[in-house]
C-alpha positions in Angstrom: 13.9 37.0 -25.9 10.9 37.0 -23.5 10.9 35.6 -20.1 7.6 34.1 -19.0 6.6 35.0 -15.2 6.5 31.7 -13.4 6.4 33.3 -10.1 3.9 31.4 -7.4 1.5 34.0 -8.2 1.3 33.1 -11.8 -2.2 32.0 -12.6 -1.0 29.2 -14.9 1.3 28.1 -12.6 -1.5 28.0 -9.7 -3.8 26.3 -12.3 -1.5 23.5 -13.1 -0.3 22.7 -9.4 -4.2 22.9 -8.3 -4.6 20.3 -11.3 -1.8 18.0 -10.1 -2.9 18.3 -6.5 -6.2 17.1 -7.4 -4.8 14.1 -9.3 -2.9 13.3 -6.3 -5.8 13.5 -4.0 -7.7 10.9 -6.3 -4.7 8.9 -6.2 -4.5 8.6 -2.5 -8.2 8.0 -2.3 -7.9 5.0 -4.4 -4.9 4.1 -2.4 -7.0 4.0 0.7 -9.9 2.3 -0.7 -7.5 -0.5 -2.4 -5.8 -1.0 0.8 -9.1 -1.2 2.6 -10.1 -4.0 0.3 -7.1 -5.8 0.7 -7.4 -5.8 4.4 -10.7 -7.2 4.0 -9.1 -10.1 2.3 -6.4 -10.9 4.7 -9.0 -10.7 7.8 -10.6 -13.3 6.0 -7.5 -15.2 5.5 -6.8 -14.6 9.5 -9.8 -16.1 10.2 -9.3 -19.4 8.1 -5.7 -19.5 9.8 -7.2 -19.5 13.3 -10.1 -21.8 12.5 -7.3 -24.4 11.4 -4.7 -23.6 13.7 -2.4 -22.0 11.3 0.5 -19.8 12.2 -0.3 -15.8 11.8 2.8 -15.3 9.7 3.8 -17.4 6.7 7.7 -16.7 5.8 7.6 -18.3 2.4 4.5 -16.6 1.1 5.8 -13.3 2.3 9.2 -13.8 0.6 7.2 -14.6 -2.7 5.2 -11.7 -2.2 8.2 -9.4 -1.6 9.9 -10.7 -4.8 6.8 -10.2 -6.7 6.1 -6.9 -5.8 9.8 -5.8 -6.3 9.4 -7.0 -10.1 6.2 -5.1 -10.2 7.9 -2.1 -9.1 10.7 -2.3 -11.2 8.4 -2.6 -14.3 6.4 0.2 -13.3 9.6 2.4 -12.9 9.0 2.5 -8.9 12.1 1.8 -6.5 11.8 -1.9 -5.6 13.6 -0.9 -2.3 10.6 1.6 -1.8 7.8 -1.2 -2.7 9.6 -3.6 -0.4 9.3 -1.3 2.8 5.9 -0.7 1.9 4.8 -4.2 1.6 6.7 -5.2 4.8 4.9 -2.4 6.5 1.7 -4.1 5.4 2.8 -7.6 5.9 3.7 -6.5 9.9 0.2 -4.9 10.0 -1.6 -8.1 8.6 0.3 -10.5 11.1 -0.7 -8.4 13.6 -4.3 -8.6 12.8 -3.8 -12.3 12.5 -2.2 -12.7 15.8 -5.5 -10.7 17.2 -7.8 -13.1 15.4 -6.0 -16.2 16.5 -5.9 -14.7 20.3 -9.7 -13.9 20.1 -10.4 -17.5 18.6 -8.4 -19.2 21.6 -10.6 -17.8 24.2 
């Protein structure tokens, strides 16, 4: 029985590692661009809310989105708790932006 060299200096291992890291880098770039697009939309929501004196937060919408994202995470084989934590972080940032927009509109 022969053993294959799988040390970190094995060219095949290094090539596979580089390929996987390139994929990760591409996915990270896509995530950043998608988040930027999402925040452009939520900024528009913030301006609409401010113009009509609506509150920055919408707990019922947030709960719907969390439930929806948990379901998507489950079907994608992603930990739903992780997905919820990520969405809660995003939501808190959106609310912060909406509060800033509302504050600027009040001046």
